C-alpha positions in Angstrom: -0.1 0.1 0.1 1.3 3.4 -0.9 0.3 6.2 1.5 0.7 9.6 -0.1 2.4 12.7 1.8 0.3 15.6 1.7 1.4 19.2 2.1 0.2 19.3 5.8 -0.1 15.8 7.3 2.0 12.6 7.0 -0.3 9.4 7.7 1.5 6.7 10.0 0.1 3.4 9.1 0.1 0.2 11.3 -1.0 -3.2 10.2 -1.6 -6.2 12.4 -3.4 -9.5 12.0 -6.3 -10.3 14.0 -7.6 -13.9 14.9 -9.9 -14.1 11.8 -7.2 -13.5 9.5 -8.2 -10.1 8.4 -5.9 -6.9 8.4 -6.8 -4.0 10.4 -5.7 -0.5 9.3 -4.8 2.3 12.0 -4.1 5.8 10.8 -2.6 8.3 12.9 -1.7 12.1 12.0 1.6 13.3 12.5 2.3 17.2 12.9 4.4 18.9 10.2 3.0 22.3 10.9 5.8 24.7 12.3 4.8 27.2 14.8 4.4 30.9 13.6 6.2 33.7 15.5 5.2 37.2 15.0 7.7 40.0 16.0 6.5 43.6 16.7 9.3 44.9 14.4 11.9 43.4 11.7 14.2 46.3 12.5 15.4 48.2 15.6 17.7 51.1 16.1 19.5 51.8 19.5 22.1 54.0 20.5 25.6 52.5 21.7 25.4 51.2 25.2 21.5 51.2 25.4 20.0 48.1 26.8 17.7 45.9 24.9 15.5 43.0 25.6 15.2 40.9 22.7 12.2 39.0 24.4 10.1 42.2 24.2 10.0 42.1 20.4 8.2 38.6 20.5 4.4 39.7 19.8 3.1 36.2 19.9 4.0 32.6 19.0 1.3 30.3 17.8 1.1 26.6 17.1 -1.6 24.2 15.5 -0.9 21.6 18.4 1.6 22.7 21.0 0.3 25.3 23.4 3.9 26.2 24.5 6.3 26.0 21.9 9.9 26.6 22.8 12.0 29.9 22.1 15.5 30.3 21.7 17.2 33.8 20.9 20.6 33.4 18.9 22.3 36.8 19.6 25.7 36.0 17.8 28.4 38.5 18.4 25.8 41.2 19.4 27.5 43.9 21.5 25.7 47.2 22.5 28.7 48.9 23.1 30.0 48.2 19.3 28.7 50.4 16.8 27.2 48.3 13.8 24.4 46.2 12.3 23.5 42.9 13.9 21.2 40.0 13.0 19.3 38.4 16.0 17.7 35.1 15.2 14.5 33.8 17.0 14.2 30.0 16.7 10.9 28.5 17.8 10.2 24.8 18.0 7.0 22.6 18.9 7.1 19.3 20.6 7.2 17.3 17.0 10.4 19.5 16.6 9.0 21.6 13.8 11.2 24.8 13.8 10.5 28.4 12.6 13.5 31.0 12.4 12.7 34.7 12.5 15.2 37.4 12.1 15.5 40.9 13.8 17.9 43.5 12.2 19.5 45.6 15.1 21.6 48.7 14.2 23.8 49.9 17.2 24.0 53.8 16.3 26.3 56.3 17.1 25.1 59.1 19.3 26.2 62.1 17.2 25.9 64.5 20.2 29.2 62.6 21.4 31.1 63.3 18.1 33.1 66.3 19.0 36.8 67.5 18.3 38.8 65.7 21.1 39.6 67.9 24.4 42.2 67.8 27.0 46.1 67.7 27.0 46.3 64.0 26.1 48.1 63.4 22.5 46.0 60.7 20.8 46.9 58.8 17.6 44.4 56.7 15.6 46.3 54.3 13.7 44.4 53.1 10.6 45.2 50.6 7.9 43.4 50.6 4.4 43.5 48.0 1.6 43.8 44.8 3.3 43.6 41.9 4.4 46.6 40.7 2.4 49.8 38.8 2.7 51.0 41.8 4.8 48.3 41.9 7.3 49.3 39.2 9.8 52.8 40.8 10.3 51.2 43.9 10.7 48.8 42.6 13.7 51.7 40.7 15.2 53.6 44.0 15.4 50.8 45.8 16.8 50.4 43.1 19.5 54.1 43.4 20.4 53.6 47.0 21.4 50.1 46.4 22.7 48.8 48.9 20.0 45.0 48.6 18.9 44.4 49.9 15.3 41.4 50.2 12.9 41.5 48.1 9.7 39.4 49.5 6.7 39.2 46.4 4.6 38.7 45.5 0.8 37.7 42.2 -0.8 40.8 42.2 -3.1 42.0 39.2 -1.6 39.8 36.3 -0.8 42.6 34.0 0.5 43.3 36.4 3.5 39.6 37.2 4.6 40.3 35.1 7.8 42.6 37.8 8.9 39.5 40.1 9.1 38.5 37.9 12.1 41.7 37.6 13.4 42.3 41.2 13.8 38.8 41.6 15.4 39.5 38.6 17.6 42.7 40.4 18.8 41.0 43.7 19.7 41.3 45.7 16.6 38.5 47.4 15.1 37.2 46.8 11.7 35.7 49.3 9.2 34.5 49.1 5.5 36.6 50.5 2.7 35.5 48.9 -0.6 34.9 45.6 -2.1 36.7 46.1 -5.3 38.6 49.6 -4.9 37.9 50.3 -8.6 37.2 53.8 -8.9 35.6 53.4 -12.3 32.9 51.1 -10.9 32.8 52.3 -7.4 32.0 56.0 -8.5 29.9 55.3 -11.6 26.7 55.9 -9.7 25.4 55.8 -6.2 23.8 52.5 -6.7 27.0 51.1 -7.8 28.8 52.5 -5.0 26.2 50.9 -2.5 26.4 47.6 -4.4 30.3 47.5 -3.9 29.8 48.5 -0.1 27.2 45.8 0.5 29.7 43.4 -1.0 32.4 44.2 1.6 29.7 44.3 4.3 28.8 40.9 3.7 32.4 39.7 3.7 33.1 41.2 7.0 29.7 39.9 8.5 30.7 36.4 7.4 34.0 36.8 9.4 32.8 39.0 12.6 29.2 38.2 12.9 28.1 42.0 12.3 28.3 44.8 9.7 30.6 47.8 10.9 29.1 51.2 10.0 32.6 52.9 9.9 33.5 53.5 6.4 36.5 55.0 4.5 36.0 56.2 0.8 38.5 55.0 -1.8 40.8 57.9 -2.3 39.1 59.6 0.8 36.2 62.1 0.6 38.4 64.8 -1.0 39.2 62.6 -4.1 38.8 63.9 -7.4 39.2 61.0 -9.6 35.5 60.2 -8.9 34.9 63.3 -11.2 35.9 61.4 -14.4 33.1 58.8 -13.8 30.3 61.0 -12.0 30.4 64.8 -11.6 29.2 65.7 -7.9 28.9 62.1 -6.8 31.3 62.7 -3.7 29.0 65.7 -2.6 26.1 63.3 -2.6 27.5 60.3 -1.1 29.1 62.4 2.3 25.5 63.1 2.8 23.7 59.9 2.1 26.0 57.7 3.8 25.0 59.3 7.1 21.3 58.9 6.3 21.9 55.2 5.7 23.6 55.0 9.1 27.4 55.2 8.1 30.0 57.4 9.1 32.8 58.1 7.1 36.4 58.9 8.2 39.3 60.5 6.4 42.9 61.5 8.1 45.0 64.4 8.9 48.7 62.4 8.8 50.0 60.0 6.5 53.3 58.1 6.3 53.3 58.2 2.4 52.8 54.5 1.8 49.8 54.7 -0.3 51.4 53.8 -3.7 54.3 56.1 -3.9 57.7 54.4 -4.4 59.2 55.9 -1.1 62.1 54.0 0.7 62.3 53.3 4.3 63.8 56.7 5.4 61.2 58.7 3.4 58.2 56.8 5.0 59.6 57.4 8.6 60.4 61.4 7.6 56.8 61.7 6.2 55.3 60.3 9.3 57.3 62.6 11.5 56.5 65.6 9.3 52.7 65.1 9.1 52.4 64.6 12.8 54.7 67.5 13.9 52.9 69.8 16.2 49.8 67.8 16.1 48.1 66.8 19.2 45.4 64.4 17.5 46.7 62.3 14.7 44.2 60.3 12.6 47.1 58.3 10.7 46.6 56.6 7.3 48.7 53.4 6.7 48.2 50.8 4.2 48.3 46.9 4.5 47.5 46.0 1.1 49.5 43.3 -1.1 51.9 46.0 -2.2 52.7 47.5 1.1 55.7 45.3 2.3 57.6 48.5 3.1 54.7 49.4 5.8 55.5 46.1 7.5 59.2 47.0 7.5 58.7 50.5 8.9 56.0 49.7 11.2 58.0 49.1 14.3 60.0 52.1 14.0 56.9 54.2 13.3 55.1 53.0 16.5 58.3 53.5 18.6 58.3 57.2 17.3 54.7 57.9 18.2 55.1 56.4 21.6 58.1 58.3 22.2 56.3 61.5 20.8 53.8 60.9 23.8 51.0 59.5 21.8 48.3 57.0 23.1 46.4 55.0 20.7 42.7 54.7 20.4 40.2 52.8 18.1 37.9 54.3 15.5 34.2 53.9 16.2 31.2 55.8 15.2 31.6 58.3 18.0 35.3 59.1 16.9 35.8 62.6 15.3 36.2 62.1 11.7 39.0 64.6 10.5 37.3 65.1 7.4 38.7 66.7 4.2 36.9 69.3 2.0 34.8 67.4 -0.8 36.3 68.4 -4.1 33.6 66.5 -6.3 
């Protein structure tokens, strides 16, 4: 006998022989309907450090048979003190092990009232690295660890073999920001839609590695770049406004070591660092850890030693850090 499986019920069939030789058929219904969970919202925004009770967003749970399905809330790497976009999963299971999963998007936002030019007498350096991860990134992280210095990595999608170093840097206490997926100006700045498609690409890679999407970003070439004018007149003037409308904050810099593509030797890199930090109490430093930046690795210890000797303390970039923004030129 063939018992068909319907969309709702599976029939369990039991045969047994009674004394007169006849077969008696018993049919029992098995529950295959998953419970339904209704959330009061699918997207929530909170400020950094704000308490949130995920149970409060459960509107109701309904099941066709089970009066009390189990609820488990998967929080992943959620941290209300780290600005970013997180995904919370609600797992609801009934007594027959039918399961439903619903997702809640939680954005931990910067309180923009806290974004102020730094004050006080302390000398502060924000050491940032663009264009990794690459074959140079692990050496950079090791040197930073040697000096107990924390840095911020604005990452790209250029080198899939090194994506694991995004997680490694995050696990070792460094901050992760979004740079670009492709770093190709001709595609990045062709249109706003192309820019966000690229940004979403690197966001997904970072999410896979660290469990959430950072909302600190750095434009390719900085907000002051003029190369974007070759592909879309005025696009930077529009992007600097609408990235923040979408919940991101962008960061430029006020100090460099000159490793961003120029053919500079060891001595020149150190001289450039000393020159651009001279008389600066607050230094947002632009370094690079891309595949062509081996000189950065070679000079990094000396650079850190110089900054420490100058009395700087190191801080991470987050959504409430002052941005040291450039003048927009397109």
